[in-house]
C-alpha positions in Angstrom: 0.0 0.0 0.0 2.8 2.4 0.9 4.5 1.7 -2.5 1.4 2.5 -4.5 1.0 5.7 -2.6 4.5 6.7 -3.4 4.1 5.9 -7.1 0.9 8.0 -7.1 2.7 10.8 -5.3 5.6 10.6 -7.8 3.3 10.8 -10.8 1.4 13.7 -9.3 4.6 15.7 -8.5 6.2 14.9 -11.8 3.2 16.3 -13.6 3.2 19.4 -11.4 6.9 19.9 -12.1 6.2 19.8 -15.9 3.5 22.4 -15.5 5.4 24.6 -13.0 2.6 24.3 -10.4 4.8 23.9 -7.4 5.3 26.5 -4.8 7.5 28.5 -7.2 8.8 27.9 -10.7 12.0 25.8 -10.5 13.6 27.6 -13.4 12.5 31.1 -12.4 12.4 30.8 -8.6 12.5 34.2 -6.9 15.2 34.8 -4.3 14.5 33.6 -0.8 14.5 37.1 0.5 11.9 38.3 -2.0 9.7 35.3 -1.3 9.9 35.9 2.4 9.0 39.6 1.9 6.0 38.7 -0.3 4.8 36.3 2.4 5.4 38.9 5.1 3.2 41.4 3.3 0.2 39.1 3.1 0.3 36.1 5.5 2.2 36.7 8.7 -0.6 36.2 11.1 -3.5 33.7 11.2 -7.0 35.0 10.4 -8.7 36.7 13.2 -12.0 35.0 12.5 -12.3 31.3 11.5 -15.2 29.0 10.5 -15.7 26.3 13.1 -15.0 22.8 11.8 -18.7 21.8 11.9 -19.1 18.5 10.0 -15.9 18.9 8.0 -13.5 16.0 7.9 -9.8 16.6 8.3 -7.2 14.0 7.2 -3.5 13.7 6.8 -2.3 11.0 4.4 -0.2 8.8 6.7 3.2 8.0 5.3 5.7 6.4 7.8 9.0 7.8 9.0 12.1 5.7 9.3 11.0 4.4 12.7 7.3 5.1 12.9 4.9 2.8 11.0 1.5 3.8 9.6 -0.3 2.9 12.9 2.1 5.1 14.9 1.7 7.9 12.3 -2.1 7.7 12.5 -2.0 7.9 16.3 0.4 10.9 16.1 -1.8 12.8 13.6 -5.0 11.9 15.6 -3.6 13.0 19.0 -1.6 16.1 17.8 -3.6 17.4 14.8 -7.0 16.2 15.7 -7.7 14.4 12.4 -11.2 13.0 12.4 -11.0 10.9 9.2 -8.7 8.4 7.7 -8.2 6.6 4.4 -8.4 2.8 4.0 -7.7 0.7 0.9 -5.4 1.0 -2.1 -5.0 -0.3 -5.6 -7.1 -3.3 -6.7 -4.2 -5.8 -7.0 -3.0 -5.0 -3.4 -6.2 -6.6 -2.1 -7.0 -9.2 -4.8 -3.5 -10.6 -5.1 -4.4 -13.3 -7.5 -7.7 -14.2 -9.2 -10.2 -14.9 -6.3 -7.4 -14.7 -3.7 -7.7 -11.7 -1.2 -5.3 -10.2 1.3 -7.4 -9.8 4.4 -4.7 -8.9 6.8 -4.5 -5.2 6.1 -8.3 -4.8 6.1 -8.7 -6.7 9.4 -6.0 -4.5 10.9 -7.8 -1.3 9.7 -11.1 -2.6 11.2 -9.5 -2.8 14.6 -7.6 0.5 14.5 -9.8 3.1 12.9 -13.1 2.6 14.8 -13.3 6.1 16.3 -12.9 8.2 13.1 -14.8 8.5 9.8 -13.4 6.3 7.1 -13.0 6.9 3.4 -12.5 3.8 1.4 -10.3 3.9 -1.7 -10.4 1.0 -4.3 -8.4 1.9 -7.4 -8.6 0.2 -10.8 -6.7 3.3 -12.1 -3.8 5.1 -10.3 -3.0 8.3 -12.2 -1.8 7.2 -15.6 -1.6 3.5 -14.8 -4.3 0.8 -15.1 -4.2 -1.1 -11.8 -6.2 -4.3 -12.2 -5.4 -7.9 -11.5 -3.0 -9.3 -14.1 -5.6 -11.6 -15.8 -7.8 -8.5 -16.5 -5.1 -6.3 -18.0 -6.6 -6.4 -21.5 -10.2 -6.7 -20.5 -12.3 -3.6 -21.2 -13.7 -1.8 -18.2 -17.3 -2.3 -19.4 -16.9 -6.0 -19.9 -19.2 -8.0 -17.5 -16.2 -10.1 -16.3 -14.4 -6.9 -15.2 -17.5 -5.5 -13.5 -18.3 -8.8 -11.7 -14.8 -9.1 -10.4 -14.9 -5.6 -8.9 -18.3 -6.3 -7.3 -16.7 -9.4 -5.7 -13.9 -7.2 -4.5 -16.4 -4.8 -2.9 -18.2 -7.7 -1.2 -15.0 -9.0 0.3 -13.7 -5.6 1.5 -17.0 -4.6 3.1 -17.2 -8.0 4.9 -13.8 -7.3 6.5 -14.7 -3.8 7.7 -17.9 -4.3 9.7 -17.0 -2.0 12.5 -15.8 1.1 10.6 -17.8 4.3 9.9 -17.3 4.2 6.2 -18.8 7.5 4.8 -17.4 7.5 1.3 -15.9 5.3 -1.4 -13.9 6.6 -4.3 -13.3 4.3 -7.2 -10.0 5.2 -9.0 -7.4 7.8 -8.2 -6.7 10.7 -10.6 -8.5 8.8 -13.4 -8.8 11.8 -15.6 -5.2 11.6 -16.8 -5.4 7.9 -17.7 -8.8 8.3 -19.4 -7.7 11.4 -21.4 -4.7 9.5 -22.6 -6.6 6.3 -23.6 -10.0 7.6 -24.5 -11.8 5.0 -22.4 -14.3 7.4 -20.9 -17.5 5.6 -21.9 -16.3 2.2 -20.9 -15.1 3.4 -17.5 -18.3 5.4 -16.9 -20.3 2.2 -17.4 -18.0 0.3 -15.0 -18.0 3.1 -12.5 -21.8 3.6 -12.4 -22.5 -0.2 -12.2 -20.0 -1.0 -9.4 -21.0 2.2 -7.6 -24.6 1.1 -7.5 -23.5 -2.3 -6.2 -21.6 -0.6 -3.4 -24.6 1.4 -2.3 -26.7 -1.8 -2.2 -24.2 -3.4 0.1 -23.6 -0.3 2.3 -26.6 2.0 2.0 -25.8 5.6 2.6 -22.2 5.5 1.4 -21.2 8.4 -0.9 -19.6 7.4 -4.2 -17.0 9.3 -6.2 -14.1 8.9 -8.6 -11.0 11.0 -7.9 -9.6 13.3 -10.6 -6.6 15.5 -10.6 -7.3 19.2 -10.8 -4.2 19.7 -13.0 -5.5 17.0 -15.4 -8.8 18.9 -15.6 -7.0 22.0 -16.6 -5.2 20.2 -19.4 -8.0 17.9 -20.8 -8.7 18.4 -24.5 -11.8 20.4 -25.1 -13.3 17.6 -27.1 -13.0 15.3 -24.1 -14.2 17.8 -21.4 -17.9 16.8 -21.7 -17.0 13.2 -21.2 -15.0 14.1 -18.1 -17.9 16.0 -16.6 -20.4 13.2 -17.6 -18.3 10.7 -15.5 -19.4 12.6 -12.4 -23.1 12.9 -13.3 -24.0 10.1 -10.9 -21.3 10.8 -8.3 -22.4 11.7 -4.8 -19.2 13.5 -4.2 -16.7 15.3 -6.4 -13.2 14.1 -5.6 -9.9 15.8 -6.6 -6.3 16.0 -5.8 -5.2 19.6 -5.7 -1.7 21.0 -5.7 -1.9 24.7 -6.4 1.0 27.0 -6.0 1.4 29.0 -2.8 -0.8 32.1 -3.1 -3.3 30.4 -5.5 -5.2 28.1 -3.2 -8.2 30.4 -3.0 -8.4 30.5 -6.8 -8.2 26.7 -7.0 -11.0 26.2 -4.4 -13.1 29.0 -6.1 -12.8 27.2 -9.4 -13.7 23.8 -8.1 -16.8 25.0 -6.1 -18.1 27.1 -9.0 -17.5 24.4 -11.6 -19.4 21.9 -9.5 -21.8 24.3 -7.8 -23.9 22.7 -5.1 -22.1 19.4 -5.2 -20.1 18.1 -2.2 -16.4 18.2 -2.8 -13.6 16.1 -1.3 -10.0 17.4 -1.6 -8.2 14.1 -1.7 -4.7 15.5 -1.6 -3.2 18.9 -1.1 0.4 19.8 -0.2 3.5 21.8 -0.7 7.2 20.8 -0.7 9.8 22.5 1.4 13.0 22.2 -0.7 14.7 25.4 -1.7 15.6 23.9 -5.1 12.0 24.2 -6.1 11.7 27.7 -4.7 10.2 26.7 -1.4 11.0 26.4 2.3 9.4 25.4 5.6 8.1 29.0 5.9 6.4 28.7 2.5 4.8 25.4 3.5 3.6 27.0 6.8 2.0 29.8 4.9 0.6 27.4 2.4 -1.1 25.4 5.2 -2.6 28.6 6.6 -3.9 29.6 3.2 -5.5 26.2 2.7 -7.5 26.6 6.0 -8.6 30.1 5.1 -9.7 29.1 1.6 -11.5 26.1 3.1 -13.3 28.3 5.5 -14.8 30.2 2.6 -16.3 27.0 1.2 -16.9 25.1 4.4 -20.4 24.1 3.4 -19.3 22.6 0.1 -15.8 21.2 0.7 -16.6 18.4 3.2 -13.2 16.6 3.3 -9.6 17.7 3.0 -6.4 15.7 3.2 -2.9 17.1 3.6 -0.4 14.9 1.8 1.8 13.4 3.2 2.7 13.2 6.9 6.4 12.4 6.4 8.8 13.0 3.7 9.7 10.0 1.5 13.2 8.6 1.8 15.6 9.4 -1.1 16.6 5.8 -1.7 13.0 4.8 -2.2 12.3 7.7 -4.6 15.5 6.9 -6.6 14.4 3.3 -6.8 11.0 4.3 -8.2 12.6 6.6 -10.7 14.7 3.7 -11.9 11.7 1.3 -12.0 9.7 3.8 -14.1 12.6 4.5 -16.4 12.9 8.1 -15.3 16.2 8.1 -13.4 18.1 9.7 -16.3 15.4 12.3 -17.1 16.4 15.9 -17.1 14.1 16.6 -14.2 15.0 13.6 -12.1 16.9 15.5 -9.4 14.1 18.0 -9.0 11.5 15.2 -8.8 13.6 13.8 -5.9 13.7 17.2 -4.2 9.9 17.4 -4.4 9.3 13.8 -3.2 11.7 14.0 -0.3 10.5 17.3 1.0 6.7 17.1 0.5 5.9 15.9 4.1 4.7 17.9 7.0 7.4 16.1 9.1 10.8 14.9 8.2 11.6 11.2 7.5 14.8 10.2 9.5 14.3 8.5 12.9 10.9 9.2 14.5 10.5 12.3 12.3 10.6 16.0 13.3 7.9 18.6 12.9 8.2 21.1 10.1 6.8 24.6 10.5 3.9 23.5 8.3 2.8 20.7 10.7 2.9 23.2 13.6 0.8 25.6 11.6 -1.7 22.8 10.9 -2.0 22.0 14.6 -2.6 25.7 15.3 -5.2 26.1 12.6 -7.0 22.8 13.5 -7.2 23.9 17.2 -8.6 27.3 16.2 -11.5 25.6 14.4 -12.2 23.0 17.0 -10.6 19.8 15.7 -8.4 20.0 18.8 -9.8 21.0 22.2 -8.0 23.6 24.2 -6.9 21.0 26.7 -5.6 18.7 24.0 -2.1 20.1 23.3 0.1 18.9 20.6 1.2 15.8 22.4 1.5 15.3 26.1 2.0 12.7 28.8 2.1 12.4 32.6 5.1 11.1 34.6 4.1 10.2 38.1 5.3 8.0 40.9 5.0 4.3 42.0 5.2 4.2 45.8 5.2 1.8 48.7 4.3 4.3 51.4 3.1 7.8 51.9 6.6 9.0 52.9 7.7 8.1 49.4 5.6 10.9 48.0 7.1 13.4 50.4 10.6 12.4 49.4 9.7 12.7 45.7 8.3 16.2 46.2 11.3 17.3 48.2 13.8 16.1 45.7 12.0 17.1 42.5 10.2 20.2 43.6 6.9 19.0 42.1 4.0 16.8 43.0 3.5 13.7 40.9 0.3 14.0 38.7 -0.4 10.3 39.2 0.5 8.1 42.2 0.4 4.4 41.7 0.3 1.9 44.6 -1.2 -1.4 45.8 -4.2 -2.1 47.9 -4.7 -5.9 48.5 -7.9 -7.8 48.8 -6.3 -9.9 51.5 -4.0 -8.4 54.2 -0.6 -10.0 54.5 -1.3 -11.1 58.0 -4.4 -12.9 56.9 -2.8 -14.4 53.8 -0.8 -17.0 55.8 -2.6 -17.0 59.1 -4.6 -20.2 58.5 -3.1 -22.5 55.9 -6.2 -24.8 55.8 -9.1 -22.3 55.5 -10.0 -19.6 53.0 -8.3 -16.2 53.6 -10.7 -13.4 54.5 -11.0 -10.2 52.4 -10.7 -6.7 53.8 -12.4 -3.5 52.7 -10.1 -0.5 51.9 -8.7 0.7 55.3 -9.8 4.1 56.5 -6.1 5.2 56.5 -5.9 4.4 52.8 -9.0 6.5 52.2 -7.4 9.3 54.1 -4.3 9.0 52.0 -6.4 9.1 48.8 -7.9 12.4 50.0 -4.5 13.9 50.7 -3.3 12.9 47.2 -6.4 14.6 45.7 -5.9 17.7 47.8 -2.4 18.2 46.4 -3.5 17.7 42.8 -2.5 14.0 42.2 -4.7 11.3 40.8 -4.5 8.0 42.7 -4.0 4.8 40.5 -4.4 1.7 42.6 -3.8 -2.0 41.8 -6.6 -3.4 44.0 -5.3 -6.9 43.6 -6.1 -10.4 44.4 -3.1 -12.6 45.4 -0.9 -13.9 42.6 0.2 -17.4 43.4 3.6 -17.3 41.8 4.4 -14.2 43.8 2.4 -14.5 47.0 2.1 -18.2 47.7 2.5 -21.7 46.4 0.0 -22.6 43.7 -1.4 -25.4 45.8 -3.0 -22.8 48.1 -4.7 -20.7 45.3 -8.1 -22.3 46.0 -8.0 -20.8 49.6 -7.7 -17.1 48.4 -9.7 -14.9 46.1 -9.1 -16.2 42.6 -10.7 -15.7 39.2 -13.0 -18.7 39.2 -14.4 -17.7 42.6 -14.9 -14.1 41.4 -16.8 -15.4 38.3 -18.9 -17.6 40.5 -20.1 -14.5 42.4 -18.5 -15.5 45.8 -17.1 -12.0 46.3 -19.9 -9.8 44.9 -20.8 -8.4 48.3 -17.2 -7.5 49.0 -16.8 -5.9 45.5 -19.9 -3.8 46.2 -18.5 -2.7 49.5 -15.3 -1.4 47.9 -17.3 0.1 45.0 -19.3 2.1 47.6 -16.2 3.1 49.4 -14.7 4.6 46.3 -18.0 6.2 45.2 -18.1 7.9 48.6 -14.5 9.0 48.2 -16.0 10.8 45.1 -12.8 12.1 43.4 -11.3 10.7 40.2 -9.3 7.5 40.8 -7.8 4.9 38.4 -8.2 1.2 39.4 -7.2 -2.2 38.2 -8.0 -5.4 40.1 -5.3 -7.5 38.6 -1.7 -6.5 38.8 0.0 -7.7 35.6 -3.0 -9.5 34.3 -1.0 -12.0 32.1 0.4 -13.7 35.2 -3.1 -14.5 36.4 -4.0 -15.4 32.8 -1.5 -18.2 32.6 -2.7 -19.5 36.0 -6.4 -19.7 35.0 -6.5 -22.6 32.6 -8.0 -26.1 33.2 -11.5 -27.2 34.3 -11.2 -25.5 37.7 -9.6 -22.4 36.4 -6.5 -22.1 38.5 -4.0 -24.3 36.8 -1.1 -23.7 34.5 -1.4 -25.6 31.2 1.2 -27.8 29.6 2.0 -25.3 27.0 2.7 -27.8 24.2 -0.7 -29.5 24.6 -3.2 -27.3 22.7 -6.2 -29.2 24.2 -5.3 -27.8 27.6 -5.7 -24.2 26.4 -9.3 -24.3 25.1 -12.5 -26.0 25.7 -12.6 -26.0 29.5 -14.4 -22.7 29.8 -16.6 -20.4 27.7 -16.0 -20.1 24.0 -14.4 -23.4 22.8 -12.2 -21.5 20.4 -10.9 -19.0 22.9 -8.0 -19.6 25.2 -9.5 -20.4 28.6 -7.1 -18.4 30.9 -7.3 -15.1 29.0 -11.0 -15.6 28.6 -11.5 -15.9 32.4 -9.4 -12.8 33.0 -11.5 -10.9 30.5 -14.8 -12.0 32.0 -13.5 -11.2 35.5 -12.8 -7.6 34.5 -16.3 -7.3 33.1 -17.8 -8.9 36.2 -16.1 -6.5 38.6 -16.6 -3.4 36.5 -20.3 -4.1 36.0 -20.7 -4.3 39.8 -19.0 -0.9 40.2 -21.3 0.6 37.6 -24.3 -0.9 39.3 -23.2 0.9 42.5 -22.8 4.2 40.6 -19.0 4.5 41.1 -18.7 6.8 38.1 -15.5 8.5 39.4 -13.6 5.2 38.8 -11.7 4.7 35.5 -10.2 1.3 34.7 -6.8 0.2 33.4 -5.1 -3.1 32.8 -1.4 -3.8 32.3 0.8 -6.8 31.7 4.1 -7.8 33.3 7.5 -6.6 32.3 8.4 -9.9 30.6 5.0 -10.1 28.8 5.5 -10.4 25.0 9.3 -10.2 25.3 11.2 -12.8 23.3 14.3 -14.6 24.5 13.6 -14.4 28.2 15.0 -17.2 30.3 11.5 -17.8 31.8 9.4 -16.9 28.8 6.9 -19.7 29.1 3.5 -18.1 28.9 4.8 -14.6 28.0 5.0 -15.0 24.2 2.6 -17.8 23.4 -0.1 -17.1 20.8 -2.7 -16.7 23.6 -0.6 -14.0 25.2 -1.9 -11.5 22.7 -4.0 -8.8 24.4 -7.0 -9.4 22.1 -7.8 -12.5 24.2 -7.7 -10.6 27.4 -9.3 -7.2 26.5 -12.9 -6.6 27.6 -13.4 -3.8 25.1 -13.2 0.0 25.0 -16.5 0.3 26.8 -14.8 -1.2 29.9 -11.2 -0.1 29.9 -9.8 3.4 29.8 -6.0 2.8 29.9 -3.9 -0.1 28.7 -0.2 -0.9 29.2 2.5 -3.0 30.9 5.3 -2.9 33.4 8.8 -2.0 32.2 11.8 -2.8 34.4 15.1 -2.1 32.6 18.7 -1.2 33.0 19.7 -0.1 29.5 18.0 1.8 26.7 18.0 -1.4 24.6 16.3 -3.3 27.4 13.7 -0.6 27.6 12.9 -0.8 23.9 12.8 -4.6 24.1 10.2 -4.5 26.8 8.2 -1.5 25.6 7.9 -1.9 21.9 6.2 -5.3 21.5 3.4 -4.4 23.9 2.9 -0.9 22.5 2.6 -2.4 19.0 0.1 -5.2 19.8 -2.0 -3.0 22.0 -2.3 -0.7 19.1 -3.8 -3.6 17.1 -6.5 -3.9 19.7 -7.4 -0.4 20.9 -6.3 3.2 20.6 -6.8 3.8 24.3 -3.9 5.6 26.0 -0.8 3.6 27.0 0.2 3.5 30.7 3.3 2.1 32.4 2.3 1.7 36.1 5.5 -0.1 37.1 8.3 2.0 35.4 11.7 1.1 37.0 15.2 2.3 36.2 16.8 -0.8 37.6 20.4 0.4 37.1 21.8 1.3 40.5 25.6 1.4 40.2 26.0 4.5 38.0 24.3 7.7 37.0 21.2 7.3 34.8 21.2 10.8 33.4 21.9 9.8 29.8 19.3 7.0 30.1 16.7 9.5 31.3 17.4 11.8 28.4 17.1 9.1 25.8 13.8 7.7 27.3 12.0 10.9 28.3 13.4 13.4 25.8 14.1 11.5 22.7 11.9 8.4 22.7 8.6 8.6 24.5 7.4 11.8 22.9 7.5 10.0 19.6 4.9 7.5 20.8 1.6 9.4 20.7 -0.5 6.7 22.4 1.9 6.7 25.4 0.2 9.0 28.0 1.5 8.0 31.4 4.2 6.3 33.5 4.6 6.1 37.2 8.3 5.7 38.2 9.2 3.5 41.1 10.6 5.6 44.0 10.9 4.2 47.5 13.9 5.5 49.5 13.4 2.8 52.2 13.7 0.0 49.6 16.8 1.6 48.0 18.5 1.7 51.4 17.6 -1.9 51.8 19.5 -2.7 48.6 16.4 -3.2 46.5 16.8 -1.4 43.1 13.3 0.0 43.1 13.9 3.7 43.2 13.5 6.8 41.1 16.8 7.7 39.5 17.8 10.1 42.2 19.9 7.7 44.2 21.3 4.2 44.1 22.9 1.5 46.0 26.3 3.4 45.9 24.8 6.7 47.0 23.3 9.8 45.5 23.9 10.9 42.0 23.3 14.7 42.1 23.4 15.0 38.3 20.3 12.8 38.1 18.3 15.2 40.1 19.1 18.1 37.8 18.5 15.9 34.7 15.2 14.8 36.0 14.1 18.4 36.5 15.2 19.2 32.9 13.7 16.2 31.1 10.5 15.8 33.1 9.6 18.6 35.5 10.5 21.5 33.1 9.6 19.7 29.9 6.3 21.1 28.5 5.5 17.7 27.0 4.9 16.3 30.4 2.0 17.8 32.3 2.1 18.3 36.0 -1.7 18.4 36.4 -4.4 16.0 35.2 -8.0 16.9 34.9 -9.4 13.6 35.9 -8.7 9.9 35.8 -10.4 9.1 32.5 -8.7 8.8 29.1 -10.7 11.5 27.4 
């Protein structure tokens, strides 16, 4: 899919270069100073009045950076720029890879990721000047019944794989005007388009159908063909165009489109501006271009329903060069300029995680002014709090850092330690939350911190031998309703507390998941025997341990809701070794049933997801963080939380490690929203390496205190206050 988008982008940019419709003429580019003065005279400040977003859809075409894939890119654009639409699909052969053989993987992934935005579906039998149909249909006319029937089958398959998406529109073909003008296949394609479009509407009633043209192609179509080009859109619900006007001419382009198709809804499929000085542009030019686009859009807000900036990141030079060679254009006179355009078109740079250009920052500002981004939703943010073992740990944290932690994470057990082992033969009693703990919750709230508690049942592998698990609260007993009265008591306690609080009832849920197999529900399976994993509980095709964990979360949360504890938000997190390959004790951590899809109760139940991360080096951090961040993104777009965040290195300063993690890395992960860092001076003094990096086994490291203040406390990316415990 990425490759076809690059080819499309290349063809578009190459055409613009030939017609000198880039930001300035490459052969007659004005001097930089003159260009800057012209901009200064007309576009230095945003418009004082703007048109609210209303029902308009804002999209950014997601191209990856060197280290961010398309899912990360979507999350970044969603959280920082407020995009409320996305594009799914691609060229026909990308989905029907051989006659009657379909690639479902990308569609299923899209169905799980893009549930909370409007979706435009793109299925292209034409890409710019290229016919993109399965190889066995290369010579078949577009109006041939065999061609039409095959595309109808494609539509059926695609829609069947996207049942959960809010698909508002479908365009059939990308920049078809150039190809049809060249080949003269207007009538045949019109028959094809109208027939398959009608079929799409019968499968998905209410969907809007269009076929994307290029505005530059429209301007160059022969007069004898112009009527055929307009006739193609007679049955279209939406008029779809790519549009790359020069800086200073956006308004004219939008005026032309809206008058040519008066009263018809318009989708601007692509719009953008390069930043390379070799084509007479710069980051300043792109910034002004973005501002001009929003202002022109405001003038036609009722007619232009959708607009997509293209693309998010620059394309890498080696990929562009390879495409030029593939298309036989590497030796063309304009090859080097094509490379300049392609490698500078993005709103962000390509290397590493990518860096914002001025154009992206301008887009964020303009989007916020119109309501795509709320005032409280800044351009990326996260919270760094504290994981504690006692109230004195918070006092020490504040004394050393000079700030209160926005989130404080700690444990509250169902069973007191004294009761856990008091009677080895009888069930251990459960205890409501102690009044001292309630008092501590109030003190945290008064100083502006949100409590996040792991209100946990015992974990046999940590708290006791597995042969005693039937004597303590466990998942099967919870599901049987034995503890409903106790759960209601705690729900009422937290409801009476009344302030926002984050809660999970399973610390590192995967540990309980691997102990909840078998007929009784508290046994570890023989991992090599598949029959031990399914069929003993619930859905016979679902792994029993994760299914029990999922149902237990639902059971507990439902009781809290019945009691009206609306101030409670819920999180779930895995252990530090969860999903990490090559661990010495990796049984159960990377098995197929370890995927969070088997544990997750759904977005209607969970507000935050994440895992523990204990590490000594940056490589160790990446090894533990990345797998979970990736697979959680396949399941939900809920914010990512690291409740147990532990710099385990204790023999040397961790200043450089802090800089890499908090300054360089985490801000590039837009779904990451919170971490609570372990800090307990008493444990550090006892030789246990669970402490904030302000001291270690060998003594204090003063440089760490200063580094912490610089990379966290004074860093605007990390907020010191949180409005409430929810993810919204």
